[in-house]
N, C-alpha and C positions, 0 to 999 in steps of 0.2 A: 740294481744290485747294491745292497747296503754296505758290504765290505769285501775286501780282497786281501788275501794273505799270500805273500811272496816269500819263498824259501830258496836260498841258494842250494845247489845240488849236493852239498855235504849232508844236508838233512834228508832223511828218508821220508817219502810220502806214504801215508796210509792208502790202502787200495781204494777206499771210497773217495779220496781226494783227487785221484788221477783223472776222473771225468767230471769233477766239480769245478765250475767256472770261478768259484770263489778262491781257488788255489792255483798258483803257478810256480813251477820250479825253474830257477834261473841257472843254466848249466855252467859249471867251471870246465876248463879244458885240461885233460890229462895228457902228459907227454911221456911216452915210453920209447926211448931212443929218439929216432927221427919222426916217429909216428905221433900224430895228434889225435886224441879221442875225445869227442864231445860227450860230456857226462849228462846225457838226456835219456829219454825213454828207450833209445836204441842200445843203451849200455848192456853188454853181456859180461856178467861177472866172471864166469868160468873162462871165457876167452881172454879176458883181461889178465886174470891170474896166470894163465899160461904164457902170455906175452911178457909179463914182468919177470917170470921165472927164466925165460929164454934170453932176456936182455941183460948184458953186463952192466949197463948204466942204471943208476937209481931213478925210478920214476919221479916226475915232478908234476905240479899243477899250476894253473894260471887262473886268476879270479876273473869274473865277468867284468866287462867295461861299464863305466858310468852310463853310457848311452843305452846299453842293454837294460839296465835297471830303469832308466827313464822311460823306455818304451813300455815296460811292464806297468809302471805307475800311470801311464797315459790311458786311463780307462774310465768307465762310467761310475765306478764304485764311489760311495760317499766317504768311506773310511778305508785307507790303504796302509797296510803294515808289511814290513820286510823283516825277515829273521835271518841273520847271517851267522856264519862261522865266527868264532871268537876273533875279535880284532887283534889279539895277541898272536894268533896263528895264521892269519890270512889278511890280504888286502880287500877282501870282499865287502867288509863293513864300510871302509872308506869309499869304495866304488858306489855302494848303495846310497851313502850320504851325498856324494857328488851328483849322482843321478837324480836324487830328490831335489837338490838345489837347481839343477838344470831345468827341471819341469816347473818348479815354482817361479822361475823367472817369467814364464809365459802364463802360468796358471796359479797365481798366488793364493787363490781361494781353496786349493786342494789341501785335504787333511791327510798327511803322510807321516808315518813314524817308522824309524829304522831301529830295530832291537839288536843290540850286540848280545848274542846269546851267552857269551862267556863260556861257551860249550861247543859241541860239535855233534854231528850224526843224530842219534836218537834224542839227544838233549834238545836240538832244534825242533825236532818233531813234536815233542811234548810242549814246547813253548807255543808252537803254532796251534796245537790243540787247545791250549789255555786261552789264546786269543779268540778262537772260534767259540769256546764255551762262554766267554765274557760277552761277545757280540750276540750270541743266541739268547743270553739272559737280558738283553736290552740295554746294556750299559752304553753310556755316551763314549765318544772317542777319547776324551780326556780320562774317563774312568778306566777304560780298557788299558790305556797306556800306563797309568799309575799302578793298576792291579798287576799287570804283567811284568813291569819292571821290578815290583816288589817280589813277585814269584821268582824271577830270575836270580835275585839275590839269595834265595833259599834253595835253589836247585842244586843237585849233586850229580856228577857224572863220574863213572868208574870204568876202567877197562884193563884187560889183560891181552897181550899180543904174544904170538909165537916168537917174534923178534922185533926189536925197536929200530932196526937199521934205517927204514925209510924216514921215520920221525927224526932220527939223529942226523942223517945225511942232509935233510932239508932244514936243519937248524931249529927244529921244534922242541928240542930238549935242552936248549942252552941254559935254562934256569934250574935244571935238575942237577943237584950237586954231585950225586954219586949213583952210579948204576953198576950192578954186579955183572960179571962176565957170563955171557950166554953159554960158554963152554962148560960151566958148572951146572947147567940146566936149572939155574935159578930164574924164576919167573917173577918179575916185579909186578905188584898190583898198583896201577896208576890211577890218578884222579885229576880233577880240575881244581884250580885255586879259585878264590873269589873273583880275581880279576881276569880269569880265563886262560891262565897259563896251565902247564902240566906239572904235576908233582908226583913223587913216589909215596904211596901210602903204606906199603908193606911188601913182603916178598916171601917166596916159598920155593922149595926144591921140587920141581915138576909141576906140570899144568894142573893136575887134580888137586894138589894141596893149595895151589894158588887160587883155584876157584873157590875153595872153602874160605880162604882168607878174604876174597872179594865179597862173598856172602856176608861174612862177619863185619866187613867195613860198611856195607849197605845197611845192615841191621843197626849198627852203632849210630849211623848218621841219618836214620830215617825214623824219627819219633812219630807217633800217631799214624802208624803205617796203615791202619784200617781205612783211612781216608785217601790213601795214595794210589796212584797208578804207576806201576813199574814197567819200564820198557827195556827190552833187550834187542840189540842188533848184533848180527854175526856175519862173518865173512866165510862163507862156504863151510860152516860147521853146525848144521842144524841139530845134530845129536848133542853137541856141547851146550848149545843154547837151551835145549830141552832139559838137560841135567841141571842147569842153573834155574830154570823156571820151576822145576820140581822141588829144588832145594828152598827156593823162596816160598813156595806154597806150603811147604812143610814147617818152615820156621817163622813165617810172618803172616799176619792177617793183612790182606791187601784188597783194595777195591777192584783191581784188574791188573793183569799182566799182558803186555803186548809184545809179540816177537816178530821182527822184520829182518830181511836180508839187508846188508849194507849196500848203499848205492856206490857210485864210482869213486868219489873222493875218499869216502870212508873205507872203501875196499883197498884203496891205494895205501892208506896209512895203517889200517888194521892188519893188512897182509892176510894170507891164507890162514885161517884158524883163529883169528882175533874175535873177541867178544866185547861189547860195550853195554853198559847199564846206566839208566838215568831214571829219576823219579819226579813226580809232581803230585800236588794235591788235586783230588778228583772233583772238588766242588769249588764254586766261586766264593 
């Protein structure tokens, strides 16, 4: 096996990756009250949403251990890559680095690189797709690392949530200076900063107007869109994701649009009704 791509479970897997030995998802642990839920292939989004709604406590997550990453790296692949949730939002990146160092103590010849996505969810998915694209093009390990790190610098992630409570209560909005009151039905349009933090890009009264603002933000920040793949992930709102997809198709020339359900960690932070959008260039 020439390469292996490891993604922490905040990143959604494409259907074709789920049975591909070149891909592995490393699960985070979700905590709803006293219950622990492993964010793996057994995750049930609808059941999770119900549990969160019924629990008075805010859900939390715990990142994978360095040892779990080390086991994933210990394989026959020549080139090994990990793609983690932004280091500004989770300890997953540090765990992945520690796991790499643990394995290199016994196997210093291994070629392993850990990518800090500076993103989350579908943004990680697109980074993994970029790695695969580079590997299939026959790039060397060093060329893949350089190309993908450059790609990450230019990637954009956008999202709108029905509420920001989970992000706020878990300390993920500490650098957002001002947020409007949800009682006014104002929906902030959020995005990622260059270093992987969360920022507010715009706002609108009501979800429909906010979706229009999100589309406008994506158009503004996506030059040369005909070469881009746009990805949308949603938490239990396929109709809303379809509205976004159709809006992008109407207003942008794109190479492709991918729509996926959010996995466990993304579902926890997006909450019921949240949508996330990310983009990437479709050719190496």
